[in-house]
N, C-alpha and C positions, 0 to 999 in steps of 0.2 A: 426468624427471618432477618429481623433487623439488623443482625451482625453481619449479614453477608455483604461482601464487597459489591459494588454497583454492577461490575462486569458479570457477576454470578447471577444476577436478577434479569439478564437478558440484554443489557445494554452493551453495546461495543465500544470499548476504549479506545479513544483517539487522543494523543498527547497534544496539549494546546501549542499553537503555533510558536509561542514564546519559548517553549521547551525543545524546540528542534535543535538537534546537535549535529554539527557538520562531521565529526569524527564517526558518530554512530551511523549516519547517512552513507558516509563513503564505505564504511565497513560492511554495512547491509548491501550495498550495490556492487561489492567485490564478488559476488556470486554471478556468473553469467545468466543464470536462469532469472534471478530478480531484476538485474539490469534489462533483459529483454522484456520482462513484464512492464517495466516502467517505460520503455520505448513503445510498447504497444499501446499504453494508456496515454501516451503524451499527445495523441490526436484529439483528446478531449471527450472521447466517447467512452462511457462507462460500460464495463462488461462484467458479465457473471463470473463466478469462480470457475465453472466448468468451462467456459469459453477460454478464459486465460490458461487454464492448466492444458486444455487441448492444444492451444495456439503455441505453446512452449514444449509440448510433447512430454508432460510429465503426468503420473497418476494423480488423481483427485487428492488423495492424502498428502502427496509432496507438494502439490500446488497450494493446498490449505496452509501448509507449514510456511512456504515462501511468502504467501499473501500476509500471513500474520506477522512475520518479521518486518515486511514493508510498512505494515499499518503501525506497528509498534515504534518504528523509526520515524513516523510522521509523514511518510511519503504518500500514502494512500488513505483514502476514506472508503469505509465499508458500510453500506446501507442495505438493512434488511428489507427485503420485498417478498412477503410470504415465506416460502422455503428456499428462496434464493438470496444471494448476497450480491449487490451490485458494487463493483470495485471501481474507483475513479481516483485520478491522480490530484494531490493537493497542490497544484502548481502554484496558485495565488500565495498559499502559506510558505512554500519553499522558496518561491521568488521573493517575497517580503523578506525573509531571513537571509537568503544567499542568492542574490540577483544573478540571473543567467545560468545558475547550476544546472537547471533541467535541460537548457538548451545545449549546453556542452556535453552532457550525458547522452542525449538522444541525437547528437549530430552524427550523420553518416560518414 
């Protein structure tokens, strides 16, 4: 087991704030479903995967795919809580790298 990547042992991979890349973030948010997920999370209230999937009207498997891409781009943080994952926006990290980006993306 010592040769297994950290993520394979149950940890959830989150890129460090210093690795956030604007092109990757914008490409990830080019999908309307993922942009809507970020808009929902911009209120600062963490949500479970199932709540987010229901809110954007996609099946759980599709929602999980979109949430994985958001997390890998560094936009969200996933925290395991028993059998549930709580998803929150990494606003502070994104704002530190790209000031005002979240506000622009979530403006009505």
